[in-house]
C-alpha positions in Angstrom: 74.8 96.2 247.9 71.8 96.5 250.1 68.7 94.4 248.8 66.6 97.4 247.8 69.2 99.0 245.6 68.7 97.6 242.3 71.5 98.5 240.1 74.2 96.6 238.0 76.7 97.9 235.5 79.0 96.0 233.3 81.4 96.6 230.2 80.6 94.2 227.5 83.2 93.5 224.5 80.7 91.5 222.2 82.3 89.2 219.6 79.1 87.3 218.4 75.4 88.0 217.8 73.3 88.4 220.9 69.9 86.8 221.0 66.7 88.8 221.4 65.9 89.2 224.9 64.2 91.5 227.7 64.5 92.7 231.3 62.3 93.5 234.1 64.4 96.7 234.5 65.7 99.6 232.5 68.9 99.5 230.7 70.9 102.5 229.6 73.5 101.6 226.6 76.4 103.6 225.8 78.3 102.4 222.8 82.0 102.7 223.3 83.6 101.4 220.0 82.7 99.1 217.2 79.4 98.8 215.5 76.5 96.2 215.1 72.6 96.0 214.1 70.5 96.5 216.9 67.3 94.5 217.0 64.6 96.3 219.0 61.0 95.3 219.0 61.5 93.5 215.6 63.1 96.7 214.1 66.7 96.9 213.0 69.0 99.7 212.9 72.8 100.2 212.9 74.6 101.4 216.0 78.0 102.6 216.5 80.6 104.3 218.8 79.0 107.3 220.7 75.5 106.3 220.5 73.4 106.2 223.6 69.9 104.8 224.2 67.5 103.6 226.7 65.6 100.2 226.7 62.8 100.1 229.1 61.7 97.1 231.0 60.0 94.3 229.0 61.1 95.6 225.6 63.0 93.0 223.6 66.2 93.7 221.9 69.3 92.0 220.8 72.4 92.5 218.4 73.5 91.1 215.2 76.3 91.8 212.5 78.6 92.5 215.5 81.7 94.1 214.4 84.4 94.4 217.5 81.6 96.4 219.5 82.1 97.3 223.1 79.4 99.1 225.3 78.5 99.6 228.7 75.3 98.4 230.1 73.6 100.3 233.2 70.7 98.4 234.6 68.7 100.3 237.0 64.9 101.0 238.3 64.1 104.5 237.2 62.5 105.3 240.5 65.7 105.0 242.5 67.5 107.7 240.6 68.5 110.4 242.9 67.7 114.1 242.2 64.8 113.1 239.7 63.0 116.3 240.5 66.1 118.3 239.3 66.6 116.1 236.4 63.1 116.6 235.2 63.6 120.1 234.6 66.2 119.2 231.9 64.5 118.7 228.3 67.1 116.4 227.4 66.4 114.3 230.3 62.7 114.1 229.5 63.6 113.5 225.8 66.1 110.7 226.3 64.6 108.8 229.3 60.9 109.3 228.4 60.0 110.6 225.0 62.7 109.2 222.5 62.0 105.6 223.3 58.2 106.2 222.6 59.0 107.8 219.2 61.9 105.8 218.2 60.1 103.8 215.3 58.3 106.9 214.1 61.5 108.9 213.9 63.6 106.2 212.4 65.9 106.0 215.3 67.1 109.6 214.2 66.1 110.8 217.6 68.9 108.8 219.4 71.6 110.4 221.1 75.0 110.4 219.4 77.9 111.8 221.4 80.8 113.8 219.9 84.2 112.2 220.3 84.9 114.8 223.4 81.6 114.0 225.0 82.1 110.3 224.8 85.6 110.5 226.3 83.8 112.5 229.4 80.9 109.9 229.5 83.6 106.9 229.3 85.4 108.6 232.2 82.2 108.9 234.3 81.3 105.1 233.3 84.8 104.0 234.6 84.4 105.8 238.0 80.9 103.8 238.5 82.5 100.5 237.4 85.2 101.0 239.8 82.9 101.8 242.8 80.9 98.9 241.7 83.9 96.4 241.8 85.7 97.6 244.8 82.4 97.8 247.0 84.0 100.0 249.7 82.2 101.9 252.5 79.7 104.2 250.9 79.8 102.5 247.6 76.0 102.9 247.1 76.3 106.9 247.8 79.0 107.1 245.3 77.3 105.1 242.6 74.1 107.1 242.8 76.0 110.4 242.8 78.0 109.3 240.0 75.1 108.0 237.9 73.0 111.0 238.6 75.9 113.1 237.3 76.2 110.7 234.1 72.4 111.2 233.4 72.6 114.9 233.9 75.8 115.0 231.3 73.8 112.8 228.9 70.6 114.9 229.2 72.8 118.1 228.4 74.4 116.4 225.4 71.0 115.4 224.1 69.9 119.1 224.2 73.2 120.1 222.6 73.3 117.7 219.9 69.9 117.4 218.6 68.4 119.9 216.4 65.1 121.0 217.8 63.2 121.4 214.7 63.7 118.0 213.4 63.5 116.3 216.7 60.0 115.7 218.0 61.2 114.1 221.1 62.9 117.3 221.9 60.1 119.5 221.2 57.6 117.5 223.4 60.3 117.3 226.1 60.6 121.1 226.0 56.8 121.0 226.7 57.0 118.7 229.5 59.9 120.7 231.0 57.5 124.1 230.9 54.8 121.8 232.8 57.4 120.9 235.4 58.7 124.6 235.8 55.1 126.2 235.6 52.8 123.5 237.3 51.6 126.2 239.9 50.4 128.4 237.1 47.2 128.0 234.8 48.2 125.4 232.3 46.0 124.2 229.4 46.3 121.1 227.2 46.0 123.5 224.2 49.2 125.4 225.5 51.2 122.3 226.1 50.3 120.6 222.6 51.1 123.9 221.0 54.4 124.0 222.2 55.1 120.4 221.3 53.8 121.0 217.7 51.2 118.4 218.1 47.4 118.1 218.2 45.7 117.9 221.6 45.0 114.3 220.9 48.6 113.5 220.0 50.1 115.2 223.0 47.7 113.5 225.4 48.5 110.2 223.8 52.3 110.6 223.8 52.1 111.9 227.4 49.9 109.3 228.9 51.8 106.5 227.2 55.0 107.8 228.8 54.1 109.1 232.3 51.3 106.7 233.0 48.9 109.4 233.6 47.2 112.4 231.9 48.6 115.8 231.6 46.0 117.3 234.1 46.3 114.6 236.6 50.0 115.1 236.5 49.7 118.8 237.2 47.3 118.2 240.1 49.7 115.5 241.5 52.6 118.0 241.3 50.5 120.6 243.0 49.4 118.2 245.8 52.9 117.1 246.4 54.1 120.9 246.6 51.0 121.6 249.0 52.4 118.8 251.4 55.5 120.8 251.8 53.5 123.9 252.7 51.6 122.0 255.2 54.4 121.6 257.3 54.4 125.3 258.1 51.9 125.7 261.0 51.4 129.2 260.4 49.8 128.9 257.0 46.0 128.2 256.7 44.9 125.5 254.6 43.2 128.0 252.4 46.4 129.8 251.8 48.1 126.5 251.1 45.5 125.8 248.6 46.0 129.0 246.7 49.6 128.9 247.0 49.7 125.3 245.4 47.5 126.3 242.5 44.0 125.6 243.6 41.4 128.3 243.5 38.9 126.4 245.1 39.7 125.1 248.8 36.9 122.4 248.5 38.2 120.9 245.4 41.8 121.2 246.8 40.4 119.2 249.8 38.7 116.5 247.7 41.7 116.0 245.5 44.0 115.8 248.6 42.0 113.1 250.3 41.7 111.1 247.0 45.5 111.2 246.8 46.3 110.8 250.5 43.3 109.2 252.1 43.2 112.1 254.6 42.5 115.7 254.7 45.0 118.6 254.6 44.4 119.3 258.5 44.9 115.5 259.1 47.9 115.3 257.2 49.1 118.3 259.0 48.5 116.8 262.5 50.2 113.7 261.4 53.2 115.5 260.6 53.4 117.5 263.6 53.2 114.4 265.7 55.7 112.6 263.7 58.4 115.5 263.9 57.6 116.6 267.4 60.5 115.8 270.0 59.6 112.8 272.3 59.2 113.4 276.0 61.6 111.4 278.4 
């Protein structure tokens, strides 16, 4: 593997209690068979075949009362996931990877993903494909692992949406509000609207969002609009004013200030840099 590709996968048959520990990376766990008591952040709850959960970095966890349990650990850095922009449009992805870990205690672990037998069979097959690529390390294994892992995450996200009752699952309701934000960030969006969709007060939604996404909802929207504007700026036929309007900014001066704050240059300077960077070199 290349040095900057942080990814490990292992199938773990556990025959004894496993001490509480933490990692500096995220860990996706799929229970294949057996049962145990999972200890996470001082809380205990039973886990069994078909259950899937994400452990964020620096979160302590371990196992006790182990009973013929076998699980697969996938250790990765979320920022290295391919197709994240597409995955973020799936409510199940938002719930499983961002929201449910935050609400785990409050929901008494009822928001965890539990796969049906046929779903577990499909997921197990996808995990075996990743394990094989990781073991053989043939040409292109990094590409194959990333592609298979992206497909796995997509499948788990779909299963989360299918299996969780929306009315009883706070994580899913919040995830649908975040997905709405991802789909409509170019339109006028208010904190009131997002909180209403999540069945939360503005203060609660703000707290949950900021905790999980490490920025405020409004700052997140601004960043998405700015990123989108960068793609438009690569088209020389569009004026900066037009780019600002198309990116959801009604005030060009406000757009320019936010752009400079984010990228340390003006939209015009950014466009010039892109033109120089992509122009063909002379002989």
